[in-house]
DOZA-9385 format. One record per residue (C-alpha): residue in one letter; x, z, y. Coordinates in steps of 0.1 Angstrom, whole numbers, padded with zeros to 4 digits, always signed. Last residue first. Layout:
N
AXZY...
END
This chain:
374
X-0343+0851+0619X-0325+0848+0586X-0344+0832+0558X-0370+0844+0533X-0390+0815+0517X-0423+0797+0524X-0425+0763+0508X-0416+0730+0525X-0387+0722+0503X-0361+0729+0531X-0377+0763+0537X-0409+0772+0555X-0411+0808+0569X-0408+0844+0561X-0383+0862+0584X-0351+0881+0577X-0330+0906+0597X-0296+0913+0581X-0292+0950+0570X-0268+0944+0541X-0296+0951+0517X-0315+0923+0534X-0341+0929+0560X-0378+0921+0564X-0403+0902+0585X-0436+0884+0578X-0441+0853+0598X-0456+0833+0570X-0475+0855+0545X-0459+0855+0520X-0425+0850+0505X-0405+0830+0480X-0368+0840+0477X-0341+0823+0497X-0326+0856+0510X-0336+0886+0490X-0358+0912+0507X-0356+0949+0518X-0388+0957+0537X-0383+0975+0570X-0367+1010+0573X-0379+1045+0567X-0373+1053+0531X-0363+1019+0520X-0387+0992+0510X-0383+0967+0483X-0388+0929+0478X-0376+0908+0450X-0374+0871+0440X-0370+0856+0404X-0406+0849+0397X-0419+0884+0405X-0406+0916+0419X-0420+0944+0440X-0400+0976+0446X-0405+1012+0454X-0387+1033+0480X-0415+1043+0503X-0438+1016+0491X-0445+1001+0457X-0458+0967+0446X-0461+0952+0411X-0464+0915+0400X-0495+0903+0380X-0501+0868+0390X-0505+0865+0427X-0474+0885+0436X-0475+0921+0447X-0468+0930+0483X-0438+0952+0494X-0444+0978+0520X-0431+0987+0554X-0422+1022+0568X-0430+1014+0604X-0463+0998+0596X-0469+0967+0573X-0446+0943+0556X-0456+0915+0533X-0442+0898+0502X-0460+0873+0480X-0442+0860+0450X-0455+0830+0431X-0459+0832+0393X-0492+0815+0390X-0507+0823+0356X-0543+0814+0362X-0536+0778+0374X-0569+0759+0377X-0570+0751+0414X-0532+0754+0417X-0525+0723+0396X-0506+0729+0364X-0472+0712+0360X-0453+0745+0365X-0441+0736+0400X-0450+0771+0414X-0468+0757+0444X-0487+0730+0425X-0510+0712+0450X-0527+0682+0436X-0510+0647+0436X-0523+0613+0447X-0516+0613+0484X-0541+0615+0513X-0577+0624+0515X-0579+0632+0478X-0612+0637+0461X-0624+0673+0453X-0603+0700+0437X-0631+0724+0425X-0654+0695+0418X-0628+0682+0394X-0616+0646+0400X-0625+0613+0384X-0612+0578+0387X-0637+0553+0373X-0628+0521+0354X-0653+0494+0346X-0643+0468+0319X-0650+0431+0323X-0670+0407+0345X-0687+0433+0368X-0691+0412+0399X-0679+0427+0431X-0702+0445+0456X-0685+0479+0454X-0650+0476+0441X-0643+0468+0405X-0627+0494+0398X-0639+0527+0411X-0624+0557+0430X-0633+0593+0436X-0661+0598+0411X-0667+0635+0408X-0666+0656+0376X-0699+0670+0363X-0699+0650+0330X-0662+0658+0324X-0665+0674+0290X-0650+0653+0262X-0615+0668+0264X-0609+0679+0300X-0595+0651+0322X-0559+0655+0333X-0542+0664+0365X-0507+0656+0379X-0514+0619+0388X-0548+0627+0404X-0579+0606+0400X-0580+0613+0363X-0593+0584+0341X-0627+0574+0329X-0636+0541+0312X-0669+0522+0311X-0670+0493+0287X-0682+0514+0257X-0713+0523+0279X-0722+0486+0279X-0731+0474+0314X-0767+0462+0316X-0775+0474+0351X-0792+0505+0337X-0760+0511+0319X-0741+0513+0352X-0766+0537+0368X-0765+0561+0338X-0727+0560+0337X-0725+0570+0374X-0750+0598+0370X-0730+0614+0341X-0697+0609+0360X-0708+0627+0392X-0714+0608+0424X-0691+0608+0454X-0679+0572+0449X-0704+0552+0429X-0711+0522+0451X-0727+0496+0430X-0708+0468+0410X-0730+0437+0408X-0741+0426+0373X-0730+0391+0363X-0758+0365+0365X-0739+0334+0353X-0746+0306+0378X-0770+0278+0368X-0762+0248+0346X-0790+0255+0320X-0814+0280+0334X-0815+0317+0342X-0779+0320+0332X-0769+0337+0299X-0749+0369+0301X-0713+0367+0291X-0700+0388+0262X-0692+0357+0240X-0685+0327+0262X-0716+0307+0273X-0736+0280+0255X-0758+0250+0260X-0766+0233+0227X-0777+0197+0224X-0798+0189+0193X-0805+0155+0178X-0831+0145+0152X-0860+0143+0177X-0842+0121+0201X-0811+0122+0223X-0824+0146+0249X-0831+0172+0222X-0828+0207+0238X-0811+0240+0232X-0803+0269+0254X-0782+0301+0254X-0760+0296+0223X-0730+0319+0221X-0693+0309+0224X-0661+0323+0208X-0668+0307+0175X-0668+0273+0193X-0631+0274+0201X-0625+0245+0225X-0655+0244+0248X-0646+0229+0281X-0659+0246+0312X-0686+0232+0335X-0685+0262+0359X-0723+0261+0366X-0729+0279+0333X-0744+0265+0301X-0711+0250+0290X-0717+0219+0267X-0725+0211+0231X-0737+0182+0208X-0754+0182+0175X-0768+0157+0150X-0796+0171+0129X-0800+0168+0091X-0809+0204+0082X-0773+0212+0073X-0763+0198+0107X-0785+0224+0124X-0770+0253+0103X-0734+0242+0110X-0741+0237+0147X-0757+0272+0150X-0728+0288+0131X-0702+0272+0154X-0721+0282+0185X-0725+0319+0177X-0762+0328+0176X-0782+0341+0207X-0805+0310+0208X-0806+0291+0176X-0843+0282+0176X-0855+0262+0147X-0858+0224+0150X-0893+0209+0156X-0906+0192+0125X-0898+0156+0121X-0928+0131+0121X-0930+0114+0087X-0959+0137+0076X-0979+0128+0107X-0975+0091+0099X-0988+0097+0064X-1019+0114+0078X-1025+0087+0103X-1025+0058+0077X-1018+0025+0093X-0981+0030+0091X-0953+0021+0114X-0918+0020+0098X-0893+0043+0112X-0858+0037+0099X-0833+0065+0096X-0855+0089+0076X-0868+0062+0052X-0833+0049+0048X-0822+0082+0033X-0797+0103+0053X-0761+0100+0043X-0754+0077+0072X-0764+0103+0097X-0744+0130+0080X-0713+0107+0079X-0718+0099+0116X-0720+0136+0126X-0689+0144+0105X-0671+0115+0120X-0679+0127+0155X-0667+0162+0147X-0635+0149+0131X-0628+0127+0161X-0629+0159+0183X-0607+0179+0158X-0582+0150+0157X-0580+0146+0194X-0575+0183+0200X-0548+0186+0174X-0532+0154+0185X-0529+0169+0220X-0511+0199+0207X-0487+0177+0186X-0479+0157+0217X-0467+0188+0234X-0443+0194+0205X-0432+0158+0204X-0424+0159+0241X-0403+0190+0236X-0385+0174+0207X-0377+0143+0227X-0364+0165+0255X-0342+0184+0232X-0325+0153+0217X-0337+0140+0184X-0319+0140+0150X-0351+0149+0131X-0351+0182+0111X-0348+0214+0133X-0370+0213+0163X-0395+0190+0147X-0399+0214+0118X-0411+0242+0141X-0436+0219+0159X-0449+0206+0126X-0455+0240+0112X-0475+0251+0143X-0495+0219+0143X-0503+0222+0106X-0516+0258+0112X-0538+0244+0140X-0550+0216+0118X-0559+0241+0090X-0581+0261+0116X-0596+0228+0130X-0606+0214+0096X-0612+0178+0086X-0600+0159+0117X-0574+0187+0122X-0557+0175+0090X-0554+0139+0101X-0542+0147+0136X-0515+0172+0124X-0505+0148+0096X-0497+0121+0122X-0474+0144+0140X-0456+0152+0107X-0453+0115+0099X-0436+0109+0132X-0409+0135+0122X-0405+0118+0088X-0401+0084+0105X-0373+0099+0127X-0352+0110+0098X-0345+0145+0085X-0369+0144+0056X-0353+0111+0044X-0318+0127+0039X-0292+0113+0063X-0268+0087+0046X-0232+0098+0044X-0210+0085+0072X-0190+0054+0063X-0153+0059+0066X-0134+0034+0086X-0108+0013+0066X-0073+0027+0067X-0049+0011+0091X-0022-0011+0076X+0013+0001+0086X+0018+0022+0055X+0014-0010+0034X+0000+0000+0000
END
């Protein structure tokens, strides 16, 4: 072999057939074909086809993206064509006597050939209504019963409001709305959503009664605490006040209603969203029965220490009062002996430290009353 002769180019191995472009196009065709017979199976086929198109054919990313979008459109086209074919097949399957009307001179026989009026499907899911009507030999059509003229894609999520036969005695056109929506007064009219009333200031029990009278399901009415640091009692907030509402007054109630409640003892907030909690224990003051705040007062020449609000002790003439990490005591004839920085009450009270420094009760850096020099 001549070392100066270049080696012949290597032929790349053939690509497997399932990774070729015709195989990818076949997947798209399968989506349309399967969806023509069954929309659920067509949807599963579309998902599988999209996944395979991103891995098998030697396409660039934009070609794969376009093929994925095309699979979605093929699903809709296939399901639509499948419905038309289904109607045509059912029409062709009817006997010739039913498709062709031959006049007869006998009145009784003519009355027997007249089709009976179709049953009412009002209130039934649209997919079940169409299936039942087709089983009786009717052809069906559908549209949105509201003034919004929406497209109907998933028939199981719609409910029949009206039906008529503009295409003849053996055809039914259903007018439907989405599940959970009220039917309009007539076909093509606005959906009569209930209008949210003003409930602020009412108690929970009365607010729920008014909403249910408007047609709102009680399961769609939700309660939550108006304050961030408060909680609703378990199963017993009938007498709590409504402080806020969603939707706002005058808006349509198209989904869940949320009411913010507050205890009658606390009332609705005028500013802020937190209740007072002076001892920072996570329990609002209005229902805190173990408040460990310290209240210190002085009175008369000899002075006295005041007991705290939750079980502290107070003595005068040499006794002491302690609670929550602060203390106050009175000497034999001097003012109250206090600890700098401890909580105190009432504002303006005066005392002295053990070193004899004059102290006054007033707001500290955190806004709460504490002993400081003055």
